[in-house]
Every structure is written in C-alpha cells, then in structure tokens.
DSSP file (Angstrom, degrees, kcal/mol; ACC not computed):
  #  RESIDUE AA STRUCTURE BP1 BP2  ACC     N-H-->O    O-->H-N    N-H-->O    O-->H-N    TCO  KAPPA ALPHA  PHI   PSI    X-CA   Y-CA   Z-CA
    1    1 A X              0   0    0      0, 0.0     2,-0.5     0, 0.0    15,-0.2   0.000 360.0 360.0 360.0 148.5    0.0    0.0    0.0
    2    2 A X  E     -A   15   0A   0     13,-1.6    13,-2.3    38,-0.0     2,-0.4  -0.969 360.0-133.0-119.9 126.6    1.1    3.5   -0.7
    3    3 A X  E     -A   14   0A   0     -2,-0.5     2,-0.4    11,-0.2    11,-0.2  -0.657  20.6-160.0 -78.1 128.6    0.3    6.5    1.4
    4    4 A X  E     -A   13   0A   0      9,-1.8     8,-3.3    -2,-0.4     9,-0.6  -0.933   7.5-158.4-110.2 132.9   -0.9    9.4   -0.6
    5    5 A X  E     -A   11   0A   0     -2,-0.4     6,-0.2     6,-0.2    34,-0.1  -0.785  12.2-125.8-110.4 152.5   -0.7   12.9    0.9
    6    6 A X    >   -     0   0    0      4,-2.4     3,-2.1    -2,-0.3    29,-0.1  -0.270  47.3 -83.6 -81.5-178.9   -2.5   16.1    0.1
    7    7 A X  T 3  S+     0   0    0      1,-0.3    28,-0.2     2,-0.1    -1,-0.1   0.761 130.5  55.6 -60.9 -26.5   -0.8   19.4   -0.6
    8    8 A X  T 3  S-     0   0    0      2,-0.1    -1,-0.3    27,-0.0     3,-0.1   0.519 119.3-108.9 -83.7  -4.7   -0.4   20.1    3.1
    9    9 A X  S <  S+     0   0    0     -3,-2.1     2,-0.3     1,-0.3    -2,-0.1   0.532  72.5 140.1  90.0   7.3    1.4   16.8    3.7
   10   10 A X        -     0   0    0      1,-0.1    -4,-2.4     2,-0.0    -1,-0.3  -0.654  61.2-101.9 -84.5 141.2   -1.6   15.2    5.5
   11   11 A X  E     -A    5   0A   0     -2,-0.3    -6,-0.2    -6,-0.2     3,-0.1  -0.371  27.1-169.2 -65.1 131.8   -2.3   11.6    4.8
   12   12 A X  E     -     0   0A   0     -8,-3.3     2,-0.2     1,-0.4    -1,-0.2   0.558  58.6 -86.2 -92.3 -11.4   -5.3   11.1    2.5
   13   13 A X  E     -A    4   0A   0     -9,-0.6    -9,-1.8     2,-0.1     2,-0.5  -0.600  50.8 -62.2 127.3 170.0   -5.2    7.4    3.3
   14   14 A X  E     -A    3   0A   0    -11,-0.2     2,-0.7    -2,-0.2   -11,-0.2  -0.784  41.5-155.3 -94.2 133.1   -3.6    4.3    2.1
   15   15 A X  E     -A    2   0A   0    -13,-2.3   -13,-1.6    -2,-0.5     5,-0.1  -0.913  17.8-130.9-109.5 108.5   -4.2    3.4   -1.5
   16   16 A X    >>  -     0   0    0     -2,-0.7     3,-2.0   -15,-0.2     4,-0.5  -0.367  18.6-129.2 -61.2 136.0   -3.8   -0.4   -2.1
   17   17 A X  G >4 S+     0   0    0      1,-0.3     3,-1.1     2,-0.2    -1,-0.2   0.850 107.3  52.8 -57.2 -37.9   -1.6   -0.7   -5.2
   18   18 A X  G 34 S+     0   0    0      1,-0.2    -1,-0.3    30,-0.0    -2,-0.1   0.546 103.9  59.0 -78.6  -4.5   -4.0   -3.1   -7.0
   19   19 A X  G <4 S+     0   0    0     -3,-2.0    -1,-0.2     2,-0.1    -2,-0.2   0.490  80.3 112.7 -98.0  -6.2   -6.9   -0.6   -6.4
   20   20 A X    <<  -     0   0    0     -3,-1.1     2,-0.3    -4,-0.5    -3,-0.0  -0.407  44.3-178.5 -68.8 141.8   -5.2    2.2   -8.3
   21   21 A X    >   -     0   0    0     -2,-0.1     3,-1.9     1,-0.0     4,-0.4  -0.815  46.4 -92.9-129.1 172.6   -6.8    3.2  -11.6
   22   22 A X  G >  S+     0   0    0      1,-0.3     3,-1.5    -2,-0.3    -2,-0.0   0.825 122.6  65.3 -55.0 -32.6   -6.0    5.8  -14.3
   23   23 A X  G 3  S+     0   0    0      1,-0.3    -1,-0.3     4,-0.0     4,-0.1   0.746  93.8  59.8 -63.7 -22.5   -8.2    8.2  -12.4
   24   24 A X  G <  S+     0   0    0     -3,-1.9    -1,-0.3     2,-0.1     2,-0.2   0.623  91.4  86.4 -80.8 -13.0   -5.7    8.2   -9.5
   25   25 A X  S <  S-     0   0    0     -3,-1.5     3,-0.1    -4,-0.4    12,-0.1  -0.565  89.2-103.6 -86.6 150.4   -2.9    9.4  -11.8
   26   26 A X        -     0   0    0     11,-0.3    -1,-0.1    -2,-0.2    -2,-0.1  -0.299  48.7 -87.6 -65.2 158.2   -2.3   13.2  -12.4
   27   27 A X    >   -     0   0    0      1,-0.1     3,-1.7     2,-0.1    -1,-0.1  -0.343  36.0-116.3 -63.2 148.8   -3.5   14.6  -15.7
   28   28 A X  T 3  S+     0   0    0      1,-0.3    -1,-0.1    -3,-0.1    -2,-0.1   0.775 113.4  57.9 -59.3 -26.0   -0.9   14.3  -18.6
   29   29 A X  T 3  S+     0   0    0      2,-0.0    -1,-0.3    30,-0.0    -2,-0.1   0.132  75.0 148.1 -92.6  22.8   -0.7   18.1  -18.8
   30   30 A X    <   +     0   0    0     -3,-1.7     3,-0.1     1,-0.2    -4,-0.0  -0.345  15.2 167.0 -60.2 131.7    0.3   18.6  -15.2
   31   31 A X        +     0   0    0      1,-0.2     2,-0.8    -2,-0.1    -1,-0.2   0.655  61.3  64.6-113.2 -32.1    2.6   21.6  -14.7
   32   32 A X        -     0   0    0      1,-0.0     2,-1.2     5,-0.0    -1,-0.2  -0.850  69.4-160.9-101.8 110.5    2.6   22.1  -11.0
   33   33 A X        +     0   0    0     -2,-0.8    50,-0.2    -3,-0.1     2,-0.1  -0.685  16.0 175.5 -95.5  83.9    4.2   19.0   -9.3
   34   34 A X     >  -     0   0    0     -2,-1.2     4,-2.1     1,-0.1     3,-0.2  -0.360  47.5 -96.6 -80.3 168.9    3.2   19.0   -5.7
   35   35 A X  H  > S+     0   0    0      1,-0.2     4,-2.7     2,-0.2     5,-0.2   0.906 122.0  54.2 -52.5 -48.9    4.2   16.1   -3.4
   36   36 A X  H  > S+     0   0    0      1,-0.2     4,-2.1     2,-0.2    -1,-0.2   0.889 108.2  47.8 -59.4 -43.0    0.9   14.3   -3.8
   37   37 A X  H  > S+     0   0    0     -3,-0.2     4,-2.0     2,-0.2   -11,-0.3   0.902 112.1  49.4 -66.8 -41.0    1.1   14.2   -7.7
   38   38 A X  H  X S+     0   0    0     -4,-2.1     4,-2.3     1,-0.2    -2,-0.2   0.922 111.6  49.4 -61.7 -42.7    4.7   13.0   -7.6
   39   39 A X  H  X S+     0   0    0     -4,-2.7     4,-2.7     1,-0.2    -2,-0.2   0.867 107.6  54.8 -64.0 -37.0    3.7   10.2   -5.2
   40   40 A X  H  X S+     0   0    0     -4,-2.1     4,-2.2    -5,-0.2    -1,-0.2   0.907 109.0  47.4 -65.4 -41.3    0.8    9.2   -7.3
   41   41 A X  H  X S+     0   0    0     -4,-2.0     4,-2.1     2,-0.2    -2,-0.2   0.933 113.4  47.5 -63.9 -45.7    3.1    8.7  -10.4
   42   42 A X  H  X S+     0   0    0     -4,-2.3     4,-2.7     1,-0.2    -2,-0.2   0.917 113.2  48.7 -61.7 -43.1    5.6    6.7   -8.3
   43   43 A X  H  X S+     0   0    0     -4,-2.7     4,-2.1     1,-0.2     6,-0.3   0.866 109.5  53.5 -63.3 -37.6    2.7    4.6   -6.9
   44   44 A X  H  X>S+     0   0    0     -4,-2.2     5,-1.4     2,-0.2     6,-1.4   0.898 112.0  43.2 -66.8 -40.0    1.3    4.0  -10.3
   45   45 A X  H ><5S+     0   0    0     -4,-2.1     3,-0.9     4,-0.2    -2,-0.2   0.931 114.0  50.7 -70.6 -44.4    4.7    2.8  -11.7
   46   46 A X  H 3<5S+     0   0    0     -4,-2.7    -2,-0.2     1,-0.3    -1,-0.2   0.869 111.3  49.2 -62.9 -33.6    5.4    0.6   -8.6
   47   47 A X  H 3<5S-     0   0    0     -4,-2.1    -1,-0.3    -5,-0.2    -2,-0.2   0.648 113.7-116.9 -80.9 -13.3    1.9   -1.0   -8.9
   48   48 A X  T <<5S+     0   0    0     -3,-0.9    -3,-0.2    -4,-0.7    -2,-0.1   0.510  80.9 123.8  88.8   4.5    2.3   -1.7  -12.6
   49   49 A X  S   <S+     0   0    0     -5,-1.4     2,-0.3    -6,-0.3    -4,-0.2   0.873  84.4  11.8 -61.7 -38.1   -0.6    0.5  -13.5
   50   50 A X  S    S-     0   0    0     -6,-1.4    -2,-0.3    -9,-0.1    -1,-0.2  -0.988  84.4-117.5-141.2 145.3    1.8    2.4  -15.8
   51   51 A X     >  -     0   0    0     -2,-0.3     4,-2.8    -3,-0.1     5,-0.2  -0.450  26.1-115.2 -80.7 156.8    5.3    1.6  -17.0
   52   52 A X  H  > S+     0   0    0      1,-0.2     4,-2.5     2,-0.2     5,-0.2   0.927 118.7  50.0 -52.7 -47.6    8.3    3.8  -16.2
   53   53 A X  H  > S+     0   0    0      1,-0.2     4,-2.3     2,-0.2    -1,-0.2   0.919 111.5  47.1 -62.8 -44.2    8.7    4.6  -19.9
   54   54 A X  H  > S+     0   0    0      2,-0.2     4,-3.2     1,-0.2     5,-0.2   0.891 111.4  51.1 -65.6 -39.9    5.0    5.5  -20.3
   55   55 A X  H  X S+     0   0    0     -4,-2.8     4,-2.4     1,-0.2     6,-0.2   0.925 111.2  48.3 -64.2 -43.1    5.1    7.7  -17.1
   56   56 A X  H  X>S+     0   0    0     -4,-2.5     5,-2.0    -5,-0.2     4,-0.5   0.904 115.9  43.7 -65.2 -39.7    8.2    9.5  -18.4
   57   57 A X  H ><5S+     0   0    0     -4,-2.3     3,-0.7    -5,-0.2    -2,-0.2   0.949 115.7  47.3 -67.3 -47.5    6.6   10.1  -21.9
   58   58 A X  H 3<5S+     0   0    0     -4,-3.2    -2,-0.2     1,-0.2    -3,-0.2   0.885 123.9  31.4 -63.4 -39.2    3.2   11.1  -20.5
   59   59 A X  H 3<5S-     0   0    0     -4,-2.4    -1,-0.2    -5,-0.2    -2,-0.2   0.295 106.2-119.1-105.2   9.8    4.5   13.6  -17.9
   60   60 A X  T <<5 +     0   0    0     -3,-0.7     2,-0.3    -4,-0.5    -3,-0.2   0.941  61.9 151.2  49.7  55.1    7.7   14.7  -19.9
   61   61 A X      < -     0   0    0     -5,-2.0     2,-0.2    -6,-0.2    -1,-0.2  -0.824  46.2-126.4-108.9 149.7   10.0   13.4  -17.2
   62   62 A X     >  -     0   0    0     -2,-0.3     4,-2.2     1,-0.1     5,-0.2  -0.627  26.9-117.2 -83.8 157.3   13.5   12.1  -17.5
   63   63 A X  H  > S+     0   0    0     -2,-0.2     4,-2.7     1,-0.2     5,-0.2   0.890 117.3  55.7 -59.5 -38.7   14.2    8.7  -16.0
   64   64 A X  H  > S+     0   0    0      2,-0.2     4,-1.9     1,-0.2    -1,-0.2   0.880 106.0  49.5 -62.3 -40.1   16.6   10.3  -13.7
   65   65 A X  H  > S+     0   0    0      2,-0.2     4,-1.8     1,-0.2    -1,-0.2   0.923 112.4  47.0 -66.8 -43.5   13.9   12.7  -12.4
   66   66 A X  H  X S+     0   0    0     -4,-2.2     4,-2.2     1,-0.2    -2,-0.2   0.944 112.5  50.3 -61.1 -47.7   11.4    9.9  -11.8
   67   67 A X  H  X S+     0   0    0     -4,-2.7     4,-2.6     1,-0.2    -1,-0.2   0.834 106.8  55.2 -62.7 -33.9   14.2    7.8  -10.0
   68   68 A X  H  X S+     0   0    0     -4,-1.9     4,-2.6     2,-0.2    -1,-0.2   0.907 107.1  49.9 -64.8 -41.7   15.0   10.8   -7.8
   69   69 A X  H  X S+     0   0    0     -4,-1.8     4,-2.3     2,-0.2    -2,-0.2   0.931 111.8  48.7 -60.1 -45.5   11.4   11.0   -6.7
   70   70 A X  H  X S+     0   0    0     -4,-2.2     4,-2.3     1,-0.2    -2,-0.2   0.914 111.8  48.4 -61.6 -44.7   11.4    7.3   -6.0
   71   71 A X  H  X S+     0   0    0     -4,-2.6     4,-2.6     1,-0.2     5,-0.2   0.902 110.0  52.2 -63.4 -40.7   14.7    7.6   -4.0
   72   72 A X  H  X>S+     0   0    0     -4,-2.6     4,-3.3     1,-0.2     5,-0.5   0.923 110.6  48.0 -62.5 -43.4   13.3   10.5   -2.0
   73   73 A X  H  X5S+     0   0    0     -4,-2.3     4,-1.5     3,-0.2    -1,-0.2   0.911 113.5  47.5 -59.8 -44.0   10.2    8.6   -1.1
   74   74 A X  H  <5S+     0   0    0     -4,-2.3    -2,-0.2    -5,-0.2    -1,-0.2   0.873 122.3  34.6 -67.3 -37.0   12.3    5.6    0.0
   75   75 A X  H  <5S+     0   0    0     -4,-2.6    -2,-0.2    -5,-0.2    -3,-0.2   0.840 137.9  11.3 -86.4 -36.3   14.7    7.7    2.0
   76   76 A X  H  <5S-     0   0    0     -4,-3.3     3,-0.3     1,-0.3    -3,-0.2   0.339  99.1-116.1-128.0   3.8   12.5   10.4    3.5
   77   77 A X    ><< -     0   0    0     -4,-1.5     3,-1.9    -5,-0.5    -1,-0.3  -0.175  58.1 -49.5  77.3 179.5    8.9    9.5    2.8
   78   78 A X  G >  S+     0   0    0      1,-0.3     3,-2.1     2,-0.2    -1,-0.2   0.817 133.4  66.8 -60.8 -31.8    6.5   11.4    0.6
   79   79 A X  G >  S+     0   0    0     -3,-0.3     3,-1.8     1,-0.3    -1,-0.3   0.757  85.1  72.8 -61.3 -22.6    7.4   14.7    2.4
   80   80 A X  G <  S+     0   0    0     -3,-1.9    -1,-0.3     1,-0.3    -2,-0.2   0.672  83.7  69.6 -64.6 -13.7   10.9   14.3    0.9
   81   81 A X  G <   +     0   0    0     -3,-2.1    -1,-0.3    -4,-0.2     2,-0.2   0.540  68.0 119.4 -81.1  -6.0    9.3   15.3   -2.4
   82   82 A X    X>  -     0   0    0     -3,-1.8     3,-1.2     1,-0.2     4,-0.6  -0.436  62.9-143.3 -61.4 125.9    8.7   18.9   -1.2
   83   83 A X  G >4 S+     0   0    0      1,-0.3     3,-0.8     2,-0.2     4,-0.4   0.852  99.3  57.2 -59.8 -35.6   10.7   21.1   -3.6
   84   84 A X  G 34 S+     0   0    0      1,-0.2     4,-0.3     2,-0.1    -1,-0.3   0.695 107.4  48.9 -72.3 -16.6   11.6   23.4   -0.7
   85   85 A X  G <> S+     0   0    0     -3,-1.2     4,-2.3    -6,-0.2    -1,-0.2   0.525  83.2  91.5 -99.5  -6.1   13.2   20.5    1.2
   86   86 A X  H <X S+     0   0    0     -3,-0.8     4,-3.2    -4,-0.6     5,-0.3   0.913  85.5  51.9 -57.8 -42.5   15.4   19.1   -1.6
   87   87 A X  H  > S+     0   0    0     -4,-0.4     4,-2.2     1,-0.2    -1,-0.2   0.892 109.4  50.3 -62.1 -38.4   18.4   21.2   -0.7
   88   88 A X  H  > S+     0   0    0     -4,-0.3     4,-1.2    -3,-0.2    -1,-0.2   0.936 114.1  44.1 -60.9 -48.1   18.2   20.0    2.9
   89   89 A X  H  X S+     0   0    0     -4,-2.3     4,-0.5     1,-0.2     3,-0.2   0.899 113.5  50.5 -64.6 -42.8   18.0   16.4    1.9
   90   90 A X  H ><>S+     0   0    0     -4,-3.2     5,-1.6     1,-0.2     3,-1.6   0.888 104.4  58.5 -62.8 -38.8   20.8   16.8   -0.7
   91   91 A X  H ><5S+     0   0    0     -4,-2.2     3,-1.7     1,-0.3    -1,-0.2   0.872 100.0  58.1 -60.6 -34.4   23.0   18.4    1.9
   92   92 A X  H 3<5S+     0   0    0     -4,-1.2    -1,-0.3     1,-0.3    -2,-0.2   0.694  98.9  59.8 -68.6 -17.6   22.6   15.2    4.0
   93   93 A X  T <<5S-     0   0    0     -3,-1.6    -1,-0.3    -4,-0.5    -2,-0.2   0.330 125.4 -99.9 -90.9   6.5   24.1   13.3    1.0
   94   94 A X  T < 5S+     0   0    0     -3,-1.7     2,-0.4     1,-0.3    -3,-0.2   0.494  80.4 132.9  92.4   1.6   27.3   15.3    1.2
   95   95 A X      < -     0   0    0     -5,-1.6    -1,-0.3    -8,-0.1     2,-0.2  -0.687  47.5-138.6 -87.8 141.0   26.5   17.7   -1.7
   96   96 A X        -     0   0    0     -2,-0.4     3,-0.1     1,-0.1    -1,-0.0  -0.569  16.0-113.9 -94.3 160.7   27.2   21.3   -1.0
   97   97 A X        -     0   0    0     -2,-0.2    -1,-0.1     1,-0.2     3,-0.1  -0.085  54.8 -58.2 -79.2-174.1   25.0   24.2   -2.0
   98   98 A X        -     0   0    0      1,-0.1    -1,-0.2     2,-0.0     2,-0.1  -0.360  60.6-103.1 -70.8 149.0   26.0   26.9   -4.5
   99   99 A X              0   0    0      1,-0.1    -1,-0.1    -3,-0.1    -3,-0.0  -0.416 360.0 360.0 -70.2 146.2   29.1   29.0   -3.8
  100  100 A X              0   0    0     -2,-0.1    -1,-0.1    -3,-0.1    -2,-0.0   0.391 360.0 360.0-100.4 360.0   28.5   32.5   -2.5
C-alpha cells in the first residue's frame, strides 16, 4: 500500500496498489508538481498501472527525475518530495550548496 498525501502533507489514506486506476494518476498536462502528484506517479509505476517509460513520456519526465522521486520517497517518505526541502536532503548526502 502507498500513502498518498494532500498538498499540506496530511495523509489522505492508504491506497492499495492493486486498487489504483488511471483516475488516480495526475492529468498528462500537469505543470505544478506537488508532493501528492509525484507520489501518485511513483505509486502508479510501482503498482504496474503504468510503465516507467509511459510515465516519463506522459509527464515529460527524465528517467533520472522519476528515479530521484522514488529515492526521496524511499529515504524520506512522501514529504521528501517537497521542492523546498530538496536542498536540505541533498545536503545530507554530502553535496554542498551553491558557492557564494
């Protein structure tokens, strides 16, 4: 089961992978990638609802971008997908920020 969160990061409930449908995926023209939408795409690929290749094509993602979402979920939970937190999580991996 995959926990899906709303934009505020609150749990919307557990969605059994085999209960996911196309309606659970974000629309193909998604431009604003909030945590919940990223998590839905990852859950869709993990459940077999959509292939990695199809997800990347449909949402104009690189494989590397999708895999980074997956790694962040595995390492930090869905909240790791917050764009404002990426620098904090990356710093923990030994990468430094931009030079001043």
